[in-house]
C-alpha positions as CSV (number, residue, x, y, z in Angstrom):
1,M,14.5,7.4,52.9
2,L,12.2,4.6,53.7
3,Q,13.6,1.0,53.4
4,V,12.1,-1.2,50.7
5,A,11.9,-4.2,53.0
6,F,9.8,-2.2,55.5
7,I,7.5,-1.0,52.8
8,R,7.0,-4.5,51.4
9,Q,6.2,-5.9,54.9
10,H,3.8,-3.0,55.9
11,V,2.1,-1.8,52.7
12,E,-1.2,-0.7,54.1
13,F,0.4,0.8,57.2
14,V,2.8,2.9,55.0
15,K,-0.1,4.1,52.9
16,E,-2.1,5.0,56.0
17,R,0.8,7.0,57.5
18,L,1.5,8.8,54.2
19,T,-2.2,9.7,54.1
20,L,-2.0,11.1,57.6
21,R,0.7,13.6,56.4
22,N,-1.5,14.6,53.5
23,F,0.8,12.9,50.9
24,K,-1.2,12.5,47.7
25,E,0.9,10.0,45.8
26,T,0.3,6.9,47.8
27,G,0.2,4.9,44.6
28,L,4.0,5.2,44.5
29,V,4.0,2.5,47.2
30,D,2.6,-0.1,44.7
31,T,4.9,1.1,41.9
32,I,7.9,0.8,44.3
33,I,7.0,-2.8,45.1
34,S,6.5,-3.6,41.4
35,L,9.9,-2.2,40.6
36,D,11.5,-4.1,43.4
37,D,9.9,-7.3,42.0
38,Q,11.6,-6.5,38.7
39,R,14.8,-5.7,40.4
40,K,14.8,-9.1,42.2
41,K,14.0,-11.0,39.0
42,L,16.8,-9.2,37.1
43,Q,19.2,-9.7,40.0
44,L,18.4,-13.4,40.0
45,E,19.0,-13.6,36.3
46,S,22.3,-11.7,36.6
47,D,23.4,-13.9,39.5
48,T,22.5,-17.1,37.7
49,T,24.3,-16.1,34.5
50,Q,27.3,-15.0,36.4
51,S,27.4,-18.3,38.3
52,K,27.3,-20.1,35.0
53,I,30.2,-17.9,33.7
54,N,32.2,-18.7,36.9
55,A,31.5,-22.4,36.6
56,C,32.5,-22.5,32.9
57,S,35.7,-20.5,33.5
58,K,36.7,-22.9,36.2
59,E,36.0,-25.8,33.8
60,I,38.1,-24.2,31.1
61,G,41.1,-24.2,33.4
62,Q,40.6,-27.9,34.3
63,L,40.2,-28.8,30.6
64,M,43.3,-26.9,29.6
65,G,45.2,-28.7,32.4
66,K,44.2,-32.0,30.9
67,G,45.2,-30.9,27.4
68,Q,41.6,-31.0,26.1
69,K,42.0,-27.8,24.1
70,D,39.0,-28.3,21.8
71,Q,36.6,-28.8,24.7
72,A,38.1,-25.8,26.4
73,E,37.6,-23.7,23.3
74,E,33.9,-24.7,23.2
75,K,33.6,-23.6,26.8
76,K,35.2,-20.3,26.0
77,Q,32.6,-19.7,23.3
78,E,29.9,-20.6,25.8
79,V,31.4,-18.0,28.3
80,A,31.5,-15.4,25.6
81,A,27.8,-16.0,24.8
82,L,26.9,-15.9,28.5
83,K,28.8,-12.6,28.9
84,T,26.9,-11.2,25.9
85,S,23.6,-12.1,27.4
86,L,24.7,-10.7,30.8
87,S,25.2,-7.2,29.4
88,P,21.6,-6.3,28.7
89,I,20.5,-7.8,32.0
90,A,23.0,-5.6,33.8
91,E,21.7,-2.5,31.9
92,Q,18.1,-3.3,32.7
93,L,19.0,-3.9,36.3
94,A,20.8,-0.6,36.6
95,A,17.8,1.2,35.0
96,V,15.3,-0.4,37.4
97,E,17.5,0.4,40.4
98,E,17.7,4.0,39.3
99,Q,13.9,4.2,38.9
100,L,13.4,2.6,42.2
101,N,15.7,5.0,44.0
102,D,14.1,8.0,42.3
103,L,10.7,7.0,43.6
104,L,12.0,6.1,47.1
105,I,13.5,9.6,47.6
106,R,10.1,11.1,46.7
107,L,8.4,9.4,49.7
108,P,8.4,11.5,52.8
109,N,9.1,10.0,56.3
110,L,6.2,8.3,58.1
111,P,4.7,10.2,61.0
112,A,5.1,8.6,64.4
113,A,2.1,7.2,66.2
114,A,1.8,10.2,68.5
115,V,1.6,12.7,65.6
116,P,-1.9,14.2,65.4
117,A,-4.0,14.1,62.3
118,G,-4.4,17.4,60.4
119,K,-3.5,19.3,57.3
120,T,-2.7,22.9,58.3
121,P,-1.0,24.7,61.2
122,E,-4.4,25.3,62.8
123,D,-4.5,21.5,63.4
124,N,-1.3,21.5,65.5
125,V,-1.6,20.7,69.1
126,T,-0.4,23.0,71.9
127,I,1.6,20.9,74.4
128,R,2.2,23.7,76.9
129,E,2.9,27.4,77.3
130,G,5.5,29.2,79.5
131,G,6.7,32.7,80.3
132,K,4.6,35.8,80.7
133,K,3.2,38.0,78.1
134,P,4.4,41.6,78.8
135,V,2.2,44.7,79.2
136,L,3.8,47.1,76.8
137,P,4.1,50.9,77.4
138,A,1.9,53.3,75.5
139,G,3.2,53.9,72.0
140,A,5.0,50.5,71.9
141,Q,6.6,49.8,68.5
142,A,7.3,46.8,66.3
143,H,10.9,45.6,66.1
144,W,11.5,47.3,62.7
145,D,10.7,50.7,64.2
146,L,12.7,49.9,67.3
147,A,15.7,48.9,65.1
148,K,15.6,52.2,63.4
149,K,15.0,54.2,66.6
150,Y,18.1,52.7,68.3
151,N,20.1,52.3,65.1
152,L,20.4,48.5,65.4
153,I,19.5,47.2,62.0
154,D,19.4,48.8,58.6
155,F,17.0,47.0,56.3
156,E,17.2,49.6,53.5
157,L,21.0,49.3,53.4
158,G,20.8,45.5,53.1
159,N,18.4,46.0,50.2
160,K,20.9,48.3,48.5
161,I,23.8,45.9,49.0
162,T,22.1,42.6,48.2
163,G,18.3,42.8,48.2
164,S,15.2,42.4,50.4
165,G,15.7,39.9,53.2
166,F,19.4,40.6,53.8
167,P,19.6,43.1,56.7
168,V,22.7,44.9,57.9
169,Y,23.2,44.8,61.7
170,I,24.9,47.9,63.1
171,G,26.6,48.8,66.4
172,K,24.7,47.4,69.3
173,G,22.5,45.4,66.9
174,A,25.6,43.6,65.6
175,R,26.8,43.2,69.2
176,L,23.5,41.7,70.2
177,Q,23.7,39.1,67.4
178,R,27.2,38.1,68.5
179,A,26.1,38.0,72.2
180,L,23.2,35.7,71.4
181,I,25.3,33.3,69.2
182,Q,28.0,33.0,71.9
183,Y,25.4,32.5,74.7
184,F,23.6,29.8,72.7
185,L,26.8,28.0,71.9
186,D,28.0,28.1,75.6
187,Y,24.6,26.9,76.7
188,N,24.7,23.9,74.4
189,T,28.3,23.0,75.1
190,A,27.6,23.2,78.8
191,A,24.9,20.5,78.2
192,G,27.4,18.2,76.6
193,Y,27.2,19.1,72.9
194,T,30.5,19.3,71.0
195,E,30.9,22.5,69.0
196,V,31.8,22.2,65.3
197,Q,32.3,24.8,62.7
198,P,31.1,23.3,59.4
199,P,31.2,24.6,55.8
200,I,28.3,26.7,54.7
201,M,28.2,25.2,51.3
202,V,27.5,21.5,50.6
203,N,27.6,19.2,47.7
204,E,24.6,17.4,46.2
205,A,25.3,14.2,48.2
206,S,25.1,16.1,51.5
207,A,21.9,17.9,50.5
208,R,20.3,14.6,49.5
209,G,21.5,12.9,52.6
210,T,19.5,15.1,55.0
211,G,16.5,15.2,52.6
212,Q,16.8,18.8,51.4
213,L,17.0,17.4,47.9
214,P,14.8,16.8,46.0
215,D,12.2,18.2,48.4
216,K,13.5,21.7,49.0
217,E,15.5,22.2,45.8
218,G,13.6,25.4,44.8
219,Q,14.3,26.9,48.2
220,M,18.0,26.5,48.3
221,Y,20.6,28.9,46.8
222,Y,22.6,27.0,44.1
223,V,26.1,27.8,42.9
224,G,25.8,26.2,39.4
225,E,29.4,26.4,38.2
226,D,30.6,24.4,41.2
227,N,27.4,22.3,41.8
228,L,27.3,23.4,45.5
229,Y,24.4,24.6,47.6
230,L,24.3,27.3,50.3
231,I,23.0,25.6,53.5
232,P,19.5,26.3,54.7
233,T,20.5,25.1,58.2
234,A,23.6,23.7,60.0
235,E,21.7,20.4,60.2
236,V,22.9,19.6,56.6
237,P,26.7,19.8,57.0
238,V,26.7,18.7,60.7
239,T,24.7,15.5,60.2
240,N,26.8,14.6,57.1
241,I,30.0,14.6,59.2
242,Y,29.1,10.9,59.8
243,R,27.9,10.0,56.4
244,D,29.0,6.5,55.4
245,E,30.4,5.8,58.9
246,I,29.9,2.9,61.2
247,L,30.1,4.0,64.9
248,K,30.7,1.9,67.9
249,D,27.9,1.5,70.5
250,A,30.2,3.2,73.1
251,Q,30.4,6.4,70.9
252,L,26.6,7.0,71.3
253,P,25.0,9.4,71.6
254,V,26.8,11.8,69.3
255,R,25.9,15.3,70.3
256,M,27.0,18.3,68.2
257,T,26.2,22.0,68.1
258,A,27.1,24.6,65.4
259,Y,26.6,28.2,64.6
260,T,26.2,29.1,60.9
261,P,24.6,31.7,58.7
262,C,21.7,30.1,56.9
263,F,20.3,30.9,53.4
264,R,16.8,30.3,52.2
265,R,15.2,31.6,49.0
266,E,11.7,31.6,50.7
267,A,10.1,31.7,47.3
268,G,6.5,32.6,47.4
269,S,6.7,34.5,50.7
270,Y,5.1,37.9,50.7
271,G,3.0,40.4,52.8
272,K,3.2,41.4,56.4
273,D,4.7,38.0,57.5
274,V,8.0,38.9,55.8
275,R,8.4,42.4,57.3
276,G,11.5,43.2,59.3
277,L,13.1,40.1,60.8
278,N,10.0,37.9,60.4
279,R,11.4,36.1,57.3
280,L,14.8,36.6,55.8
281,H,16.9,35.1,53.1
282,Q,20.1,35.1,55.2
283,F,20.0,34.7,59.0
284,D,22.1,33.3,61.9
285,K,21.2,30.2,63.7
286,V,22.7,27.9,66.3
287,E,21.7,24.2,65.8
288,V,21.9,21.0,67.9
289,V,22.2,17.6,66.3
290,Q,22.2,14.1,67.8
291,L,22.8,10.7,66.4
292,V,21.4,8.1,68.8
293,H,20.5,4.5,69.5
294,P,17.1,3.8,67.8
295,E,15.6,2.6,71.1
296,K,16.3,5.9,72.8
297,S,15.4,8.5,70.1
298,Y,12.0,9.5,71.5
299,E,13.4,9.8,75.0
300,I,16.2,12.0,73.7
301,L,13.6,14.0,71.6
302,E,11.9,15.0,74.8
303,E,15.2,15.9,76.4
304,M,16.0,18.2,73.5
305,V,12.6,19.9,73.8
306,L,13.4,20.6,77.5
307,H,16.8,21.9,76.5
308,V,15.3,24.5,74.2
309,E,12.5,25.3,76.6
310,K,15.0,26.2,79.4
311,L,16.9,28.4,76.9
312,L,13.8,30.3,76.1
313,L,13.0,30.7,79.8
314,S,16.4,32.2,80.3
315,L,15.6,34.8,77.7
316,E,12.4,35.7,79.6
317,L,10.2,35.4,76.6
318,P,6.6,34.0,76.5
319,Y,6.5,30.8,74.4
320,R,4.4,27.9,73.5
321,I,5.3,24.4,72.3
322,L,3.3,22.7,69.5
323,R,3.3,19.2,68.4
324,L,2.9,19.4,64.6
325,C,0.1,17.5,62.8
326,G,0.9,15.2,60.0
327,G,0.1,17.7,57.2
328,D,2.4,20.4,58.7
329,M,5.5,18.4,59.3
330,G,8.7,18.7,57.2
331,F,9.4,16.1,54.6
332,T,12.0,14.2,56.6
333,S,10.5,14.3,60.1
334,A,8.7,11.5,62.0
335,M,7.8,13.9,64.8
336,T,8.3,17.7,65.3
337,Y,7.8,20.1,68.1
338,D,7.7,23.8,67.1
339,F,8.5,26.5,69.6
340,E,6.8,29.9,69.1
341,V,7.5,33.1,71.0
342,Y,4.8,35.7,71.4
343,S,5.5,39.0,69.7
344,A,3.7,41.5,71.9
345,A,4.0,44.5,69.5
346,Q,2.8,42.5,66.5
347,E,0.3,40.5,68.7
348,K,1.2,37.2,67.0
349,W,3.2,34.0,67.6
350,L,6.5,33.6,65.8
351,E,8.2,30.3,65.2
352,V,11.8,30.3,66.7
353,S,12.7,26.6,66.8
354,S,11.8,23.2,65.5
355,V,13.0,20.1,67.3
356,S,12.5,16.9,65.3
357,N,13.1,13.2,65.3
358,F,13.9,11.8,61.9
359,E,14.2,8.2,63.1
360,A,16.3,6.3,60.4
361,F,15.0,8.4,57.4
362,Q,18.2,10.5,57.1
363,T,20.6,7.9,58.3
364,N,19.4,5.4,55.7
365,R,20.1,8.0,53.0
366,M,23.5,8.7,54.5
367,K,24.3,5.1,55.6
368,I,25.1,6.3,59.2
369,R,25.2,3.0,61.2
370,F,26.5,1.6,64.5
371,K,27.6,-1.8,65.7
372,D,25.7,-3.0,68.8
373,P,27.5,-5.1,71.5
374,T,26.5,-8.3,69.6
375,G,28.3,-7.0,66.5
376,K,25.1,-6.4,64.5
377,T,25.1,-3.3,62.3
378,Q,22.0,-1.1,62.6
379,L,21.0,2.4,61.3
380,L,21.2,5.1,63.9
381,H,18.4,7.7,64.5
382,S,19.1,11.4,63.9
383,L,17.5,14.4,65.6
384,N,18.0,18.1,65.4
385,G,16.7,21.4,66.8
386,S,17.2,25.1,66.5
387,S,18.9,26.4,69.6
388,L,18.1,29.0,68.5
389,A,17.3,30.9,65.3
390,L,18.2,34.5,65.9
391,P,16.0,36.8,63.7
392,R,12.6,36.3,65.5
393,I,14.3,35.9,68.9
394,V,15.8,39.4,68.3
395,A,12.5,40.7,67.1
396,C,10.7,39.4,70.3
397,L,13.5,40.6,72.6
398,L,13.3,44.1,71.2
399,E,9.5,44.2,71.3
400,N,8.7,42.4,74.5
401,H,11.4,44.1,76.6
402,Q,10.9,47.6,75.3
403,Q,10.5,50.5,77.8
404,E,9.7,54.1,77.0
405,N,13.3,55.0,76.2
406,S,15.3,51.7,76.4
407,I,15.2,48.0,75.8
408,I,15.9,45.9,78.9
409,L,17.9,42.8,78.2
410,P,17.4,39.5,80.1
411,E,20.0,38.9,82.8
412,A,21.4,35.9,81.0
413,L,22.7,38.2,78.2
414,H,24.2,41.0,80.4
415,A,27.7,39.5,80.5
416,Y,27.7,38.6,76.8
417,F,26.3,41.9,75.6
418,G,28.3,44.0,78.1
419,A,25.3,45.9,79.4
420,A,21.9,45.4,80.9
421,Q,20.0,47.5,78.4
422,I,20.0,49.2,75.0
């Protein structure tokens, strides 16, 4: 969430950056400032009235001590009148503050200076490519056919049990999932991330804290009876571990990794892009999250990008790294890098990771702060990245490493999977 003080000091800049990310309601900025003016006026009235009440109450005590009961009674009536006048002011103040907060949470984060202009994925900028696109054997198949051929994943069975987008992994398919999860976690903890195992349902405060609400409300699975949400990513519960906390400078950076299943309704998705593992309602993902000093967040963003890049290199997959344009970034992000892996059988690029710097947007919502060496309290910056999401990684591993009668696994997975091939 953007801070009102920053908006007031940089009105035109805020509007310009919101326009860069193709946000249509820039008029909200002026409305927010107007509401904040009302809030300040009402707060002053409230403070002034309360100050008079306090002064009169003190005077009543002094008059009673002197035995001047009549004068004390007059002051009591004055206090009663002041309290009566304070009540509507407090009600108006609460209403304005609620309106102000409701508008503030509708504003997306401001794109960083290096974010390119653009409205669609076609406007994203390719930073670099790595790995080598394979030459597939004759008769090469897409992953959904390979999954059936080697009895790895049963999409029809998942449809029977739950519905479309909930596959069942079988035998070596299940083992490959488990191998990838363990490999990703080991890779992250070896780099200094602390593993956590968070809940996979969160309350409304947690979902609002990381910005999923209200922006992604229609995309989240909701358990109405208990007012809980199934998580779309481990970012939500993991970042909320430090909600309403003040950390010490010596504790920074906080580095966490977690494996969780993830749940997304993916409303409106249809066609060839949702076939097989390309887009699921339930999938496994390993996430990395950092809470860092605000002066170091962009340096750490680049470190996280390199971290994910080396992981993809170890899987021997062709990839490219994109810097997202303003119109294609997520609601909470100040800058995002997307990683895409080339699917040789489908002849298309598939997104497998996003690494983002949210600056203070999430931490302001969650009040995650730290005390610097001078004792000053500041908001931390939060970052997160997929390291990695499994479905499309599995799809590309099957497709890109297929041989005529086997699938050769990258060396990094041999010990985890227990074999060099399927």
